[in-house]
C-alpha positions as CSV (number, residue, x, y, z in Angstrom):
1,S,-10.6,45.4,-52.2
2,L,-14.0,44.1,-51.0
3,E,-12.4,42.5,-48.0
4,S,-11.5,45.9,-46.6
5,Q,-15.1,47.2,-47.1
6,P,-17.3,45.5,-44.5
7,L,-19.3,48.7,-44.1
8,L,-20.9,47.8,-47.5
9,L,-22.9,45.2,-45.5
10,A,-24.2,47.5,-42.8
11,T,-27.7,47.6,-44.4
12,D,-27.7,43.8,-44.6
13,I,-27.0,43.6,-40.9
14,A,-29.9,46.0,-40.2
15,E,-32.2,44.0,-42.6
16,H,-31.4,40.8,-40.9
17,M,-32.2,42.3,-37.5
18,V,-35.6,43.4,-39.0
19,K,-36.3,39.9,-40.2
20,Q,-35.6,38.8,-36.6
21,G,-38.3,41.2,-35.3
22,T,-36.3,44.4,-34.6
23,P,-38.0,47.6,-35.9
24,F,-36.0,49.0,-38.8
25,R,-35.3,52.4,-37.2
26,I,-33.9,50.7,-34.1
27,A,-31.8,48.2,-36.1
28,Y,-30.5,51.1,-38.2
29,K,-29.5,53.1,-35.2
30,Q,-27.8,50.2,-33.4
31,V,-25.8,49.3,-36.5
32,A,-24.9,52.9,-37.2
33,S,-23.8,53.4,-33.6
34,A,-21.7,50.3,-33.6
35,I,-20.0,51.2,-36.8
36,R,-19.4,54.8,-35.7
37,S,-17.8,53.5,-32.5
38,A,-15.5,51.1,-34.4
39,L,-14.5,53.8,-36.9
40,V,-13.6,56.3,-34.1
41,R,-11.1,53.6,-32.9
42,N,-9.8,53.3,-36.5
43,L,-10.9,49.7,-37.0
44,S,-11.3,48.5,-40.5
45,G,-11.5,45.3,-42.4
46,Q,-11.5,42.1,-40.4
47,D,-11.0,44.0,-37.1
48,L,-14.2,45.9,-37.8
49,I,-16.1,42.7,-38.6
50,N,-14.9,41.1,-35.4
51,E,-15.9,44.1,-33.4
52,L,-19.4,44.1,-34.9
53,K,-19.8,40.4,-34.1
54,K,-19.1,41.2,-30.4
55,I,-21.7,44.0,-29.9
56,K,-24.6,42.6,-28.0
57,E,-27.4,44.3,-29.9
58,I,-26.2,43.3,-33.3
59,E,-23.9,40.3,-32.8
60,D,-26.3,37.6,-34.0
61,S,-27.2,39.5,-37.2
62,A,-23.6,40.5,-37.9
63,S,-22.5,36.9,-37.5
64,A,-25.3,35.7,-39.8
65,V,-24.4,38.3,-42.4
66,F,-20.7,38.0,-42.4
67,G,-20.3,34.3,-41.6
68,S,-16.7,33.4,-41.9
69,D,-15.9,34.7,-45.4
70,I,-16.4,38.4,-46.2
71,L,-16.3,37.7,-50.0
72,Q,-19.0,35.1,-49.7
73,A,-21.0,37.6,-47.6
74,M,-20.6,40.3,-50.3
75,R,-21.7,37.9,-53.1
76,A,-24.7,36.9,-51.0
77,S,-25.6,40.5,-50.5
78,I,-25.3,41.4,-54.2
79,D,-27.3,38.3,-55.3
80,S,-30.1,39.0,-52.8
81,R,-31.1,42.0,-54.9
82,N,-32.7,39.9,-57.6
83,T,-35.5,42.2,-58.7
84,A,-35.7,44.0,-62.1
85,G,-32.8,46.5,-62.2
86,G,-31.2,44.8,-59.1
87,T,-27.5,44.0,-58.6
88,S,-27.7,40.2,-58.6
89,T,-25.9,38.4,-61.4
90,S,-29.2,37.1,-62.9
91,S,-30.7,40.6,-62.9
92,V,-27.6,42.2,-64.5
93,L,-27.5,39.5,-67.2
94,A,-31.2,40.0,-67.8
95,Q,-30.6,43.8,-68.2
96,I,-27.7,43.1,-70.6
97,N,-29.8,40.6,-72.7
98,S,-32.6,43.2,-72.8
99,L,-30.2,45.8,-74.2
100,N,-28.8,43.4,-76.7
101,S,-32.2,42.4,-78.0
């Protein structure tokens, strides 16, 4: 289930950090390091989310991305990709309509 897959939002955390002024390569390394550390300890699902929210370098971005509802965070991530060919609901519907025309 999506609730057990918070790693799908790792890029969103890094992207949020970039929007806050962190260079992407640093944000990416900090998020990857935090996730690696959590996985070594066999954390998954909500435990992993809680751990990411506690890590100093990424806590603000992780909290902003995850909020309090993982499914809402997943939907927001999907719908943020609203370019042609993207994963947002509106983009997918546009692609379907284009194929049906």
